matplotlib code that plots the C-alpha trace (Angstrom):
import matplotlib.pyplot as plt

x = [11.8, 8.2, 5.6, 2.4, -0.5, -3.5, -6.5, -9.2, -12.5, -15.9, -16.3, -19.2, -18.9, -17.6, -15.9, -12.3, -9.9, -6.3, -4.0, -0.7, 2.2, 4.8, 8.2, 10.5, 13.8, 15.4, 16.7, 13.6, 15.6, 16.7, 13.1, 10.8, 7.3, 4.1, 0.5, -1.0, -4.6, -6.0, -9.5, -10.6, -9.7, -7.2, -3.6, -2.2, -1.9, 0.1, -2.0, 0.7, 4.5, 6.8, 10.5, 13.2, 13.4, 9.7, 9.0, 5.5, 3.6, 0.0, -2.3, -4.4, -7.6, -6.6, -4.7, -6.1, -7.9, -5.2, -2.0, 0.9, 3.3, 6.1, 7.3, 10.9, 10.9, 8.3, 9.3, 5.8, 4.1, 0.5, -2.1, -4.8, -7.8, -10.6, -13.8, -13.8, -15.9, -16.8, -14.1, -11.5, -12.5, -10.1, -7.3, -4.6, -1.0, 1.9, 5.1, 8.7, 11.7, 15.2, 16.7, 20.1, 21.0, 21.6, 18.7, 16.4, 14.7, 10.9, 8.9, 5.2, 2.9, -0.3, -3.3, -5.9, -9.4, -11.1, -14.8, -16.7, -20.5, -22.5]
y = [-11.8, -12.0, -9.2, -10.1, -7.8, -7.6, -5.5, -4.4, -6.2, -4.7, -1.1, 1.2, 4.3, 7.1, 4.7, 3.9, 1.0, 0.3, -1.9, -3.2, -4.9, -6.7, -7.5, -10.4, -11.5, -8.2, -5.1, -2.9, 0.2, -0.6, -0.5, 2.1, 0.9, 1.4, 0.4, -0.3, -1.0, -3.1, -3.4, -6.0, -5.0, -2.3, -2.2, -2.0, 1.6, 3.4, 4.6, 5.8, 5.5, 6.2, 6.3, 5.2, 8.4, 9.2, 11.2, 10.3, 10.6, 9.9, 9.4, 12.5, 10.6, 9.8, 12.9, 14.2, 10.9, 8.3, 8.3, 5.9, 5.4, 3.1, 1.7, 0.6, -0.9, -3.5, -3.7, -2.7, -0.2, 1.0, 2.6, 4.5, 5.1, 7.5, 8.7, 5.7, 5.7, 2.8, 4.0, 3.1, -0.5, -3.1, -5.4, -3.6, -4.9, -4.1, -3.3, -2.9, -1.8, -2.4, 1.0, 0.1, -1.6, 0.2, -0.9, -1.7, -5.0, -5.2, -7.4, -7.9, -9.1, -10.9, -8.7, -7.8, -7.0, -3.8, -3.6, -0.4, -0.6, 2.4]
z = [0.9, 2.0, 2.1, 4.0, 3.5, 5.8, 6.4, 3.9, 3.6, 3.2, 4.2, 3.8, 1.7, 3.8, 6.1, 6.9, 6.6, 7.3, 5.3, 6.7, 5.0, 7.0, 5.5, 6.3, 4.8, 4.0, 5.8, 5.9, 5.7, 2.2, 1.0, -0.5, 0.2, -1.8, -2.2, -5.6, -6.6, -9.3, -10.6, -13.2, -16.7, -15.5, -14.9, -11.4, -10.4, -7.8, -4.8, -2.4, -1.9, 1.0, 0.5, 2.8, 4.8, 4.8, 1.7, 0.4, -2.7, -3.6, -6.5, -7.0, -6.4, -2.8, -1.7, 1.6, 2.3, 2.4, 4.5, 4.0, 6.8, 7.8, 11.0, 10.7, 14.2, 13.2, 9.5, 8.3, 6.1, 6.6, 4.5, 6.3, 4.1, 5.0, 3.3, 1.1, -2.0, -4.3, -6.7, -4.1, -4.3, -5.7, -4.9, -3.0, -3.4, -1.2, -3.1, -2.0, -3.9, -2.7, -3.6, -2.1, -5.4, -8.6, -10.6, -7.7, -7.0, -6.7, -4.4, -4.2, -1.6, -2.1, -2.8, -0.3, -1.4, -0.4, -1.2, -0.6, -0.4, -1.5]

ax = plt.figure().add_subplot(projection="3d")
ax.plot(x, y, z, "-o")
ax.set_aspect("equal")
plt.show()
């Protein structure tokens, strides 16, 4: 199973960015998808999650600004980020959980850096 993250980079405060995560090697419909963020010295934290049938949840800090979506036809999840602030910066990781098995199986993509200039 491979998760390939793309997007991110350097963005001005107040700007927007879009992250994408494409998945290979597994039935995409089995997966709940999520984005996590990590900054140096901190643990990885959940930013947004979208479940198999579209239910979403967000960290309080991004509600109303970020939107997670999934496109089952192209086996990808996206994170639209708006009104970015320097506090949104970090390495963003794509995460997938195979919820078709009892205990779930987790998969991670490589991180993609988001830098927000003030």
